ZAMARGU-4260 file (C-alpha; in steps of 0.2 Angstrom, whole numbers, plus 5000, padded with zeros to 4 digits):
<rodrens>
0) 5878/4897/5430 | 5894/4905/5436 | 5900/4913/5452 | 5909/4930/5452 | 5924/4933/5463
5) 5914/4939/5477 | 5904/4923/5478 | 5887/4929/5472 | 5878/4919/5458 | 5877/4927/5441
10) 5864/4914/5436 | 5856/4915/5419 | 5859/4932/5412 | 5845/4939/5402 | 5849/4953/5390
15) 5838/4965/5381 | 5839/4975/5364 | 5828/4987/5353 | 5822/4984/5336 | 5814/4999/5329
20) 5813/4992/5311 | 5795/4989/5310 | 5796/4971/5306 | 5798/4955/5316 | 5816/4950/5320
25) 5821/4933/5312 | 5824/4918/5323 | 5813/4922/5338 | 5805/4908/5348 | 5789/4918/5354
30) 5780/4935/5351 | 5772/4943/5365 | 5757/4955/5362 | 5744/4963/5373 | 5726/4962/5374
35) 5713/4973/5382 | 5696/4968/5389 | 5682/4975/5382 | 5662/4974/5381 | 5662/4966/5364
40) 5677/4953/5369 | 5696/4955/5371 | 5704/4967/5360 | 5721/4967/5353 | 5732/4982/5360
45) 5744/4992/5349 | 5759/4981/5343 | 5749/4965/5340 | 5747/4970/5322 | 5760/4957/5316
50) 5752/4943/5327 | 5734/4948/5319 | 5742/4947/5302 | 5750/4929/5305 | 5733/4924/5310
55) 5724/4931/5295 | 5715/4944/5305 | 5708/4933/5316 | 5718/4936/5333 | 5703/4944/5341
60) 5692/4929/5335 | 5705/4917/5341 | 5706/4924/5359 | 5687/4924/5361 | 5686/4906/5356
65) 5700/4902/5369 | 5690/4911/5382 | 5703/4926/5385 | 5696/4940/5393 | 5710/4952/5392
70) 5711/4956/5412 | 5728/4962/5418 | 5741/4947/5420 | 5731/4935/5410 | 5741/4923/5399
75) 5737/4913/5383 | 5748/4905/5371 | 5744/4902/5353 | 5754/4890/5342 | 5755/4896/5324
80) 5758/4880/5317 | 5769/4887/5303 | 5757/4900/5299 | 5769/4914/5305 | 5787/4917/5305
85) 5786/4914/5324 | 5781/4897/5332 | 5772/4903/5347 | 5761/4920/5351 | 5760/4923/5369
90) 5746/4935/5373 | 5745/4945/5390 | 5730/4954/5397 | 5732/4973/5400 | 5715/4976/5407
95) 5704/4990/5401 | 5711/5001/5387 | 5716/5018/5392 | 5703/5032/5388 | 5716/5045/5382
100) 5729/5031/5375 | 5742/5035/5390 | 5746/5018/5397 | 5749/5016/5415 | 5768/5011/5416
105) 5765/4999/5430 | 5753/4989/5420 | 5766/4987/5405 | 5780/4982/5417 | 5769/4969/5425
110) 5763/4963/5408 | 5780/4961/5401 | 5787/4952/5417 | 5772/4939/5418 | 5774/4935/5399
115) 5793/4934/5401 | 5791/4922/5416 | 5778/4911/5407 | 5791/4909/5392 | 5804/4901/5401
120) 5812/4888/5390 | 5812/4899/5374 | 5829/4907/5370 | 5823/4923/5361 | 5807/4933/5364
125) 5801/4949/5356 | 5790/4960/5366 | 5777/4969/5355 | 5768/4979/5368 | 5762/4997/5367
130) 5778/5006/5366 | 5774/5024/5358 | 5786/5033/5371 | 5802/5031/5379 | 5794/5029/5395
135) 5784/5014/5389 | 5799/5007/5381 | 5809/5008/5397 | 5793/5000/5407 | 5792/4985/5396
140) 5811/4981/5394 | 5812/4983/5413 | 5799/4972/5416 | 5804/4958/5404 | 5822/4958/5412
145) 5814/4958/5431 | 5802/4944/5426 | 5816/4933/5419 | 5825/4933/5436 | 5830/4917/5444
150) 5841/4911/5457 | 5849/4894/5454 | 5865/4894/5464 | 5861/4880/5477 | 5851/4869/5464
155) 5859/4853/5461 | 5852/4850/5443 | 5851/4860/5429 | 5835/4870/5424 | 5823/4860/5413
160) 5815/4877/5408 | 5829/4890/5409 | 5824/4909/5409 | 5823/4918/5392 | 5840/4922/5387
165) 5837/4937/5376 | 5823/4950/5374 | 5819/4961/5360 | 5808/4977/5362 | 5799/4982/5347
170) 5797/5000/5345 | 5803/5016/5337 | 5799/5030/5349 | 5811/5045/5351 | 5823/5041/5365
175) 5820/5022/5365 | 5838/5017/5364 | 5842/5027/5380 | 5826/5019/5388 | 5833/5002/5385
180) 5849/5006/5392 | 5842/5013/5408 | 5830/4998/5410 | 5845/4988/5408 | 5855/4997/5422
185) 5840/4998/5434 | 5837/4978/5431 | 5855/4974/5435 | 5855/4984/5451 | 5839/4975/5456
190) 5846/4958/5451 | 5862/4963/5462 | 5851/4965/5477 | 5839/4950/5474 | 5855/4939/5473
195) 5862/4947/5490 | 5844/4944/5498 | 5844/4926/5492 | 5861/4922/5498 | 5860/4912/5514
200) 5869/4919/5529 | 5883/4905/5528 | 5889/4914/5512 | 5885/4932/5516 | 5891/4939/5532
205) 5897/4957/5535 | 5914/4956/5530 | 5909/4946/5513 | 5896/4959/5511 | 5908/4974/5512
210) 5919/4964/5501 | 5905/4963/5487 | 5900/4982/5490 | 5919/4986/5488 | 5920/4976/5471
215) 5904/4981/5464 | 5906/4999/5469 | 5923/5002/5463 | 5918/4995/5447 | 5904/5007/5445
220) 5916/5023/5449 | 5910/5025/5467 | 5922/5030/5481 | 5922/5016/5495 | 5928/5016/5513
225) 5925/5003/5525 | 5926/5002/5543 | 5930/4987/5552 | 5927/4981/5570 | 5942/4991/5577
230) 5939/5007/5568 | 5920/5006/5573 | 5925/5004/5591 | 5938/5019/5590 | 5925/5029/5580
235) 5911/5027/5594 | 5899/5017/5584 | 5891/5010/5599 | 5875/5003/5590 | 5884/4994/5577
240) 5897/4987/5589 | 5884/4981/5601 | 5873/4973/5588 | 5888/4963/5581 | 5898/4958/5597
245) 5886/4943/5600 | 5893/4935/5583 | 5910/4928/5578 | 5908/4938/5562 | 5911/4956/5567
250) 5902/4972/5559 | 5905/4984/5546 | 5900/5000/5540 | 5903/5004/5522 | 5902/5021/5514
255) 5899/5023/5496 | 5900/5040/5487 | 5896/5047/5470 | 5899/5065/5464 | 5892/5074/5448
260) 5902/5089/5443 | 5886/5100/5440 | 5877/5094/5455 | 5871/5105/5468 | 5861/5093/5479
265) 5867/5079/5490 | 5857/5064/5493 | 5862/5051/5509 | 5854/5034/5509 | 5857/5023/5525
270) 5853/5005/5523 | 5850/4992/5537 | 5862/4977/5534 | 5859/4963/5547 | 5865/4948/5537
275) 5856/4937/5549 | 5844/4942/5564 | 5842/4928/5576 | 5834/4941/5588 | 5850/4940/5600
280) 5846/4936/5618 | 5828/4941/5614 | 5827/4926/5603 | 5814/4925/5588 | 5803/4910/5588
285) 5807/4898/5573 | 5794/4903/5562 | 5800/4922/5563 | 5819/4917/5560 | 5819/4906/5545
290) 5818/4922/5533 | 5829/4932/5543 | 5843/4931/5530 | 5833/4946/5521 | 5836/4958/5535
295) 5851/4965/5525 | 5839/4970/5511 | 5839/4989/5516 | 5858/4989/5514 | 5857/4979/5498
300) 5845/4992/5491 | 5857/5006/5495 | 5871/4997/5486 | 5861/4993/5471 | 5853/5012/5471
305) 5871/5019/5472 | 5877/5009/5458 | 5862/5013/5447 | 5864/5032/5451 | 5882/5031/5445
310) 5880/5021/5431 | 5866/5032/5425 | 5876/5048/5428 | 5862/5057/5438 | 5865/5075/5441
315) 5865/5073/5460 | 5878/5069/5473 | 5874/5053/5483 | 5881/5044/5497 | 5876/5028/5504
320) 5880/5019/5522 | 5879/5001/5523 | 5876/4996/5542 | 5882/4978/5542 | 5881/4967/5558
325) 5875/4949/5562 | 5863/4948/5577 | 5867/4933/5587 | 5866/4926/5604 | 5881/4922/5614
330) 5890/4925/5631 | 5897/4941/5622 | 5880/4947/5616 | 5872/4964/5621 | 5860/4962/5635
335) 5842/4970/5639 | 5845/4985/5651 | 5863/4988/5643 | 5866/5006/5641 | 5875/5010/5624
340) 5882/5027/5618 | 5878/5029/5599 | 5888/5038/5586 | 5885/5056/5591 | 5886/5053/5609
345) 5867/5049/5613 | 5865/5036/5626 | 5852/5021/5623 | 5846/5008/5635 | 5843/4991/5626
350) 5825/4984/5631 | 5824/4972/5617 | 5840/4965/5608 | 5828/4961/5594 | 5825/4979/5590
355) 5843/4979/5584 | 5839/4988/5567 | 5837/5006/5575 | 5853/5003/5584 | 5864/5001/5568
360) 5854/5014/5559 | 5857/5027/5573 | 5876/5025/5570 | 5873/5026/5551 | 5861/5041/5551
365) 5872/5050/5564 | 5888/5048/5553 | 5876/5052/5537 | 5872/5068/5544 | 5890/5074/5545
370) 5890/5074/5526 | 5877/5089/5527 | 5865/5081/5514 | 5850/5089/5507 | 5839/5074/5510
375) 5843/5059/5522 | 5834/5043/5519 | 5836/5027/5529 | 5828/5011/5522 | 5826/4993/5530
380) 5816/4978/5528 | 5799/4983/5532 | 5792/4982/5550 | 5775/4976/5555 | 5768/4994/5558
385) 5772/4997/5540 | 5767/4981/5533 | 5749/4984/5541 | 5744/5001/5532 | 5753/4999/5516
390) 5756/4980/5513 | 5772/4971/5509 | 5775/4976/5491 | 5778/4996/5493 | 5791/5008/5499
395) 5784/5016/5515 | 5790/5031/5521 | 5787/5043/5536 | 5791/5061/5532 | 5792/5077/5544
400) 5793/5094/5536 | 5790/5111/5542 | 5786/5103/5559 | 5786/5119/5571 | 5772/5125/5561
405) 5762/5109/5563 | 5763/5105/5545 | 5763/5087/5538 | 5763/5092/5520 | 5774/5082/5508
410) 5784/5091/5495 | 5778/5092/5477 | 5792/5082/5471 | 5790/5069/5484 | 5772/5067/5477
415) 5778/5061/5460 | 5786/5046/5469 | 5768/5043/5477 | 5761/5044/5460 | 5773/5032/5453
420) 5767/5019/5464 | 5783/5015/5473 | 5780/5025/5488 | 5766/5024/5501 | 5763/5039/5513
425) 5765/5035/5533 | 5765/5049/5544 | 5771/5050/5563 | 5756/5058/5573 | 5760/5070/5586
430) 5752/5060/5600 | 5767/5047/5598 | 5778/5061/5606 | 5772/5057/5622 | 5781/5040/5621
435) 5799/5048/5621 | 5800/5053/5640 | 5812/5042/5648 | 5821/5045/5665 | 5837/5035/5664
440) 5846/5040/5648 | 5842/5050/5632 | 5831/5039/5623 | 5825/5021/5626 | 5830/5009/5611
445) 5811/5004/5607 | 5807/5022/5602 | 5823/5027/5594 | 5816/5027/5578 | 5804/5040/5583
450) 5816/5051/5592 | 5827/5057/5578 | 5839/5042/5578 | 5856/5048/5585 | 5850/5065/5590
455) 5837/5061/5603 | 5827/5075/5596 | 5808/5078/5591 | 5806/5069/5575 | 5796/5083/5569
460) 5811/5095/5570 | 5825/5084/5565 | 5825/5092/5548 | 5830/5108/5555 | 5843/5101/5568
465) 5851/5092/5553 | 5849/5108/5542 | 5840/5096/5529 | 5826/5100/5517 | 5817/5086/5523
470) 5820/5070/5533 | 5812/5054/5526 | 5812/5036/5535 | 5808/5022/5522 | 5806/5003/5523
475) 5804/4990/5511 | 5802/4971/5512 | 5817/4964/5506 | 5810/4952/5492 | 5802/4967/5486
480) 5818/4976/5481 | 5812/4982/5464 | 5801/4995/5473 | 5817/4999/5484 | 5828/5002/5469
485) 5815/5011/5458 | 5810/5021/5473 | 5828/5026/5477 | 5834/5029/5459 | 5817/5038/5455
490) 5821/5049/5471 | 5837/5053/5465 | 5830/5058/5448 | 5817/5068/5454 | 5829/5078/5466
495) 5841/5080/5451 | 5828/5088/5441
</rodrens>
């Protein structure tokens, strides 16, 4: 394990390559194949031919004898005892066989990840799962890479079973080489964000996060601009300044930018980056505070997505804002009943200092709107109102479009993300608008997220006030960053199409 200059642990690095020779690569420690569940017992999936030949055509019978059912995620290991050129065959369940031969990509991703995790301690692993298209090849490579992830920076002894060092995807589909490259780029972006989320606040504070974003963003070819606490005060970023003023570690706002010479659409992503959230003076209970290092997951996801978009060279312009602060109690902290002026000039009364995310996002969204993007997305660690309806492991969204006509229709391209399983629908009902009346100031902090953030306008017409095609508000749980990265990069791909 080594540390990079920014202080992140690079850990054990797993690589992936493609083998389209049609034969088993030499010197591998394990071969992964798929199996389907069937009425007559487990059935080997396409790609298992080498394993079946090694066992003299008895793979299905061996699995039946072992009690394997083929249900999704099931793992069985068969030592070959010298009967094959590979010492171990790992079988992973894929569930029922697809009726029309088209595999669910998420099933393949999960299968590759489950198998790779189960083979920790093996140096080289070949993945012989169904890979008859570039999309399937990418899913298998991505799942394997993500499944191999581990974070060991703070462990004091070497791993007994280190993650797989090298993965080989067996397949010869058209476009498979590019698919493996794409999987590598996305996996490296996800790994960066996972490392950020796993790093404790003693080693990751706003200025350090900004340093990492500058280093990694510049290396990927992004434009990077960082505003420190002085620039934030002078620029009128009252939300970020207020949230960060209780900490000895001042806030930062990082702007990342990517431009494609042929692009005619611009996406803007704004990420919540609270490197530790104690709740401020509205202090969290202990059981709600111990995982608050993850409250920077939104900003991490935006950083990872912008790097991924740049490295993939997507035909779209993209801008990312990382709203970085540490929410701490002290004699200088913001207080309930304080009135703040956010970027753009709207006043906000603080009712609960533990509702700090909407304050920093108000500044970020207000600044991002000045870039006149076609789509504006904000992303943060998921809040309870999204956990309850869609669960922890999804990217939730609230979208308002064509509001003056009372329509809540999602645009067709956005539906593709829903179909991919990386986005869950979550719509703001009109009845919530009654909560927005407030006598003292433009909008109370508690309802800021419903009030069009820094504009204080009806959220159902904010898209037209900003001149956007649509406005999306998204949230994701920090440790499910794979969905955040896949969602944002997929969003960029869809918009670029």
